[in-house]
ZADREN-703957 format. One record per residue (C-alpha): residue in three letters; x, y, z. Coordinates in steps of 0.5 Angstrom, whole numbers, plus 2048, in hexadecimal, padded with zeros to 3 digits. Layout:
N
ALAXYZ/...
This chain:
573
MET7F67CE7F4/ASN7F07D47F8/PHE7EF7D77F2/ALA7E97DD7F3/VAL7E77E37EE/SER7E77EB7F0/HIS7DF7EB7EB/PRO7DB7E57ED/TYR7D57E87E9/VAL7DA7E77E2/LEU7D97E17E3/PHE7D17E07E0/LEU7D57E27D9/LEU7D97DB7D9/PRO7D47D57D6/LEU7D67DA7CF/ALA7DC7D57D0/ILE7D77D07CE/LEU7D57D37C7/PRO7DB7D17C4/LEU7D97CA7C4/LEU7D47CA7C3/THR7D57CD7BB/MET7DA7CC7B5/ALA7E07D17B6/GLN7E07D17AE/GLU7DB7D37A8/ALA7D87CE7A5/ASP7D97CE79D/PRO7D47C9799/TYR7D77C2796/PRO7D37BC792/SER7D57B8797/LEU7D97B479C/GLY7D67AE79D/ALA7DB7AA799/ALA7E17AE79D/LYS7E47AA7A2/PRO7E57AE7AA/ASP7EA7B37AA/PRO7ED7B27B2/LEU7F27B87B0/SER7EC7BB7AE/GLN7E87BA7B4/ALA7ED7BB7B8/VAL7F07C37B5/ASP7E77C47B7/LEU7E77C27BF/ALA7ED7C67BF/LEU7EA7CC7BC/ARG7E47CB7C0/VAL7E87CB7C7/LEU7EC7D07C5/GLY7E77D47C5/SER7E37D37CB/LEU7E97D27CF/ALA7EA7DA7CB/VAL7E37DC7CE/ALA7E57D97D5/ALA7EC7DD7D6/LEU7E97E37D4/VAL7E27E27D9/LEU7E77E07DE/GLY7ED7E57DE/LEU7E67EB7DE/ALA7E47E87E4/GLY7EB7E97E6/LEU7ED7E27E7/HIS7F37E27EE/ILE7F57DD7F3/ARG7F47DE7FA/GLY7F97E0800/GLN7FA7DA803/SER7FE7D8809/ILE8047D2808/GLU8097CF80E/ARG8117CF80E/THR8167CD813/GLY81D7CE815/GLU8227D1819/GLY8237D881C/ALA81E7DE81C/SER81B7E281A/ILE81F7E981B/VAL81F7F281A/LEU8257F5815/LEU8237FB81A/PHE82A800817/ASP82C808819/ARG82C80D813/SER82F812816/ALA835815812/SER83B814815/MET83980D814/ASN83C80F80D/ASP843810810/THR84880A811/PHE84B809818/ALA84F80D818/GLY84A812818/GLN84C815811/ALA84881580A/PRO84B80F805/THR850811802/ARG85480C7FF/SER8538067FC/GLY8518007FF/GLU84F804805/GLU847803808/SER84480780B/LYS840804812/SER83980380E/ALA83C7FF808/ALA83F7FA80C/ALA8387F9811/ARG8367F880A/ARG83B7F4807/PHE83B7EF80E/LEU8337EF80E/LYS8317ED807/GLN8367E7809/PHE8327E680F/VAL82C7E680B/GLU82E7E1805/THR8317DC80A/ARG82B7DC80F/GLU8267D780A/HIS81F7D680F/ASP8207DD812/ARG81B7E3811/PHE81E7EA811/GLY81C7F0811/VAL81E7F7810/ALA81E7FF813/ALA822804813/PHE82280A818/SER826811818/THR82181781B/ALA81A81381A/PRO81A80B819/MET81980A812/PHE815802810/VAL8197FF80B/LEU8167F780A/PRO8137F380E/LEU8157EC811/SER8157E880B/ASP8197E2808/HIS81A7E4801/LYS8227E4803/ASP8227E97FC/ALA81E7EE7FF/THR8217EF804/VAL8277EF801/ALA8267F57FC/ALA8227F9802/ILE8297F9807/ASP82D7FB7FF/ALA8278017FF/ILE829803806/VAL82F807803/GLN82C80F803/PRO82F81380A/GLY82A81480E/LEU82A81C812/ALA83081C818/LEU82B81A81F/THR82A813821/ASN823811824/VAL82580B827/GLY81D80A82A/LYS81980C824/GLY81C806820/LEU81D800826/ALA815802826/ILE81480281E/ALA81A7FB81F/LEU8147F8823/SER80E7FA820/LEU8107F581B/HIS8107EF81F/ASP8097F2822/THR8057F281B/ASP80A7EC819/ILE8027E9815/VAL8077E3813/SER8057DE81A/THR80B7DA81E/ARG80C7D4821/ASP8137D4825/THR8137CB826/ASP8167CC82E/SER80F7D1832/GLY80C7D482C/VAL80F7DA82C/SER8137DC826/ASN8197DF825/ARG81B7E5824/ALA8217EA824/ILE8227F0822/VAL8297F381F/LEU82B7FB821/VAL8307FC81D/SER83380381F/ASP83880881F/GLY83680E826/ALA83080E82B/ALA82B81382D/VAL828815833/ILE821810834/ASP81C814838/ARG81881183E/LYS812810839/MET81680D833/GLN819809839/GLN81380683D/LYS80F805834/LEU815801833/GLU8157FC83A/ALA80E7FC83A/ALA80F7F9832/PHE8157F5833/LEU8127F283A/LYS80A7F0835/ARG80F7EC830/PRO8157EA833/VAL81B7EC82D/ASN8217EA82C/LEU8267F082B/TYR82D7F1829/TRP8317F7829/ILE8377F8824/PHE83A7FF826/LEU83F801821/ARG844805824/THR84780B820/GLU84E80C822/GLY85080F829/SER84981082B/ARG84680E831/GLY844807831/ILE83E803833/PHE8417FF83A/GLN84780583D/ALA846807842/PRO84580F843/ASP849814845/PRO84981584C/ASN84A81D84B/LYS84581D846/PRO83C81D846/ASP83A815845/THR833817842/PRO82F81483C/ARG83181B839/ALA83981A83A/MET83A813839/PRO834811835/GLU83680B832/ARG838807839/HIS83080983C/LEU82D806837/ASN831801838/LEU82F80083F/PHE82980283D/PHE8297FC837/GLU82B7F883D/ASN8267FA841/LEU8207F783E/LYS8217F083F/ILE8217EC839/PRO8277E8835/TYR82B7EE834/LYS8327EE831/ALA8377F582D/PHE83C7F382A/GLU8417F982A/VAL8457FA824/GLU84A7FF820/ASN84C7FC819/PRO8487F8814/SER84B7F0815/ALA8487F181C/VAL8417F381A/GLY8417EC817/GLU8447E981C/ALA83E7EC821/ILE8397EB81B/ALA83C7E281B/THR83B7E3822/ILE8347E6822/ASP8337DF81C/LYS8357D9821/LEU8307DB827/GLU82A7DD822/ARG82A7D6821/ARG8237D2823/PRO81E7CE820/MET8177D281E/ARG8117D081A/TYR80D7D6816/LEU8087D6812/GLU8097DC80B/ARG8037DF808/ILE8037DF801/PRO7FF7E57FE/GLN7FB7E57F9/LYS7FD7E37F2/ASP7F87E77EC/LEU7F87E27E6/SER7F37E67E1/GLY7FA7E87DE/LEU7FB7E07DC/ALA7F37E17DA/TYR7F47E67D5/GLY7FB7E27D2/ILE7F77DC7D1/ALA7F27DF7CE/THR7F57E37C9/GLY7FA7DD7C8/ALA7F47D97C5/LEU7F17DE7C1/LEU7F77DE7BE/LEU7F87D77BC/LEU7EF7D97BA/VAL7F27DE7B4/LEU7F77DA7B2/ALA7F37D37B1/ARG7EE7D97AE/LEU7F37DB7A8/ALA7F67D57A6/GLU7ED7D37A5/THR7ED7D179D/ARG7E77D2798/VAL7E37CE796/SER7DE7D0792/GLN7DB7D8791/PRO7DB7DC797/ALA7D37DD79B/ALA7D07E179E/ARG7D37E17A4/ARG7CD7E07A9/PRO7CE7E27B0/THR7CF7DB7B5/LEU7D07DA7BC/LEU7D67D97BD/ARG7D87E17BA/VAL7D17E37C0/GLY7D37DF7C5/LEU7DA7E37C4/GLY7D77E97C2/LEU7D37EA7CA/VAL7D97E87CD/LEU7DD7EF7CA/CYS7D77F27CC/ALA7D77F07D2/THR7E07F07D2/SER7DD7F97D0/LEU7D87F97D6/VAL7DC7F67DC/GLY7E37F87DB/THR7EB7F67DE/SER7EA7FA7E6/GLN7ED7F77EA/ASP7EC7F67F1/PRO7EF7FD7F6/ALA7F17F97FC/ARG7F67F47F8/GLY7FA7FA7F7/ALA7FC7FC7FD/GLU8037FE800/VAL8017FD807/THR7FD7F980D/ARG7F87FC812/GLU7FC7F9817/GLN8047FB814/LEU800803814/LEU7FE80381A/ALA80680081C/VAL808806817/LEU80480B81B/GLU806809821/ALA80E80A820/TYR80C81181E/GLY80A812825/GLU80981B826/GLU80C81D81F/ARG80781D817/PRO808815816/ASP80B81680E/LEU80581280A/SER805816804/ARG8048137FC/ARG80280D800/ASP7FE8077FD/LEU7F9805802/THR7F38027FE/GLY7ED7FE800/ILE7F17FD808/ASP7ED7FF80D/LEU7EE805812/SER7E8806815/GLY7E980881B/ILE7F080B81A/ASP7F481181E/PHE7F7814817/LYS7FC81A81C/LYS7FC81F817/ALA7FF81A813/ASP80281C80C/LEU7FD819808/PHE80081C800/ALA7FD8187FB/ALA7FC8127FE/ASN7F780D7FB/LEU7F080B7FF/SER7ED8097FA/GLY7E68037FB/SER7E9803803/ALA7E5803809/VAL7E780980E/GLN7E180C812/GLY7E180F819/ALA7E9810817/SER7ED818819/PHE7F081B814/ALA7F0822818/GLY7F5826817/ALA7F8821811/ASN7FA82380A/LEU7F6820805/ASN7F98247FF/ARG7F881F7F8/MET7F58197FC/VAL7F18147F7/ALA7EB8127FC/GLU7E680F7F6/GLY7E080B7F9/ALA7E480A800/ASP7DF80B807/PHE7E081180B/SER7DA810810/ASP7DB815816/ALA7E3817814/ASN7E581D817/PHE7E9822812/ASP7E8827817/GLY7EF82C814/ALA7F182780F/SER7F4829809/MET7F0826803/PHE7F282A7FC/ALA7F18277F5/VAL7EE8207F8/VAL7EB81B7F4/MET7E58187F9/ASN7E08167F3/GLY7DB8117F7/SER7DD8117FD/ASP7D9811803/LEU7D9816808/THR7D381580B/GLY7D4819813/ALA7DB81C811/ASN7DE823815/LEU7E0826810/SER7E082D814/ASN7E7832812/THR7E982D80D/ARG7EA831805/ILE7E882C801/ILE7E982D7FA/GLY7E98287F4/GLN7E48227F3/LEU7DE81E7F6/ILE7DB81D7F0/LYS7D48187F2/ALA7D68187FA/ARG7D1816800/MET7D281D805/ASP7CD81C80A/LYS7CC81F811/VAL7D382380F/LYS7D6827814/MET7D982C810/VAL7D9833814/ASP7DE837812/ALA7E083480C/ASP7E4837805/LEU7E0835800/GLY7E48357F9/ALA7E983B7F7/ASP7EA8427F7/PRO7E78447EF/ALA7EF84A7F0/ASN7F48437F2/GLN7F183E7EB/GLY7F783D7E6/MET7F683B7DE/VAL7F18357E1/PRO7ED8377E7/VAL7ED8337ED/ARG7E68327EF/LEU7E182D7F4/ASP7DE8297F1/MET7D78247F3/SER7D48247EE/GLY7CF81E7F0/ALA7D181E7F8/SER7CB81D7FB/SER7C981F802/LYS7C481D808/GLY7C482180E/PRO7C8827811/ILE7CC82B80D/SER7CF83280D/ARG7CE83780A/ALA7D183C803/ARG7D3843805/THR7CE846800/SER7C9842800/SER7C683C806/MET7C6836806/SER7C283080B/SER7C282B80F/SER7BC829809/LEU7C1829803/THR7C1822800/GLN7C58257F8/ILE7CB8287F7/CYS7CD82B7F1/ALA7D382B7EE/MET7D78317F1/PRO7DA8347EA/SER7D18377EA/TRP7D483B7EE/SER7D58427E9/ARG7DA8477EB/ARG7D584C7F0/GLY7D48457F4/SER7CD8447F2/ILE7CA83D7F0/GLY7CB83C7E7/PRO7C683D7E2/SER7C58357E2/CYS7C58347E9/PRO7BD8367EC/ALA7BF8387F3/PRO7BD8347F9/SER7B88367FE/TRP7BB834805/THR7B983480D/GLY7BB834814/PRO7C1836817/THR7C8837814/SER7CF839814/GLN7D483C811/VAL7D983A80B/ARG7DD83D806/ILE7DB83B800/PHE7E08407F9/PRO7DD8417F2/THR7E183E7ED/PRO7E18427E6/ILE7DD83D7E1/SER7D98407DC/ARG7D58397DA/ALA7D18377E1/PRO7CF82F7E1/ARG7C882B7E0/CYS7C68287E8/PRO7C78227E7/GLY7BF81E7E8/
């Protein structure tokens, strides 16, 4: 196996595991003589076992602190099938029956329920296929990336229960389905021509007008990566069909007959395409059975197995070994009166290990909690188009986000700790309650962003543009060299303070280079250290414990609202 550790420096403590083998684990008792006694193999075996348990406990504890894990790896798999993305329409009409009414009688199925039932059967019978799941109504929704884990796919299909809005934005739905193929981190190779067999199954009961710009994007995407397209059209009783000829007395336009013109658009894409017009649940099963027969080709692919953490196993082994040692200690019997206890080499070694435990801690690598990869994030941003992307509460820790334009995204309560975000654009974004400790934001653009209650302790903001931003939160020990803060709003208005003051805390922050100035004092490009912002008094003057810094050179304007505090902290250093 491909073992590795997250904190290699902790392995310097591993030689301490030899100590139990070099010293006796039990206390010695004075006895006249054992020369006449026969050798006792059982006692010798118990003594050796206790020494080994002591070494095992120390070694397992050190490996747990070091963050033992198995690296991610790729496994080649072969089978007969395809990589299929299931794209669901979640408009409100999908919860009606094929008669166009809400299910009322027992046994009646909505169009959505019938489609989910047959698609789950389809997934469970396809042994070697890889499935991804996406949905759409007014906006697209990423549900599950391509994977061969059938349980996860079935759970994702079951999760698509709540209806969306009344609109059917099929264009953006197709865009996110194609992005699942484009950002597939698992490489697939067909045994035929080297091109993987890929397909999209669109399940919808209607259509909408796709504007010309979106049509061009879809045409380019299908030409870039040929994909087999299947449309299961769940026709409601009395509605127009996709193959129905237009009425000569009525206009034949995409707005008048959107389903017919969407079918014509698919037929003109020059890709393998087949449409199924179904009017009852049994017809849904027949359509899926036809797709099952068409999508069977030999395929060979590589699946990436994620990193597996073994620190918990190491701590469990250490706990078990220590428990056995405690039981052995309780089972000891004294032959003579207890003597004064002396510090042994074993006790000294175990003491050193416990000290190292308190110093090192059990912190984990932040990159191991990331929800998505860089490629998947770019695909989600692209799928939103001109709309504001919703990335609230996303875990983006430890990801390379450098140079990404977040398009005024909503990053409320997102976690970017430890991420590389150099040169990224957060202009106009909602960063309220964002956590980004130890992140690298050098040369990033925050112009006009909202940064209320942010936690950016230890972050690098060298060369960042914080102009026109309102920053309230923690920037403790942040690096702010050459930061641009024109018309920035730092802190909070004293009149808007609640029971717990809300303010900007920049304790220990440092800056070398151009910086803006406060409302009542001037600040320059030569400021080398910034006192904590709570040290400003009600009148905006510098607190008594912070000496007034001196600075020269050109300045720009920045508003720093004072905070009502009774005592100013001392400047670091």
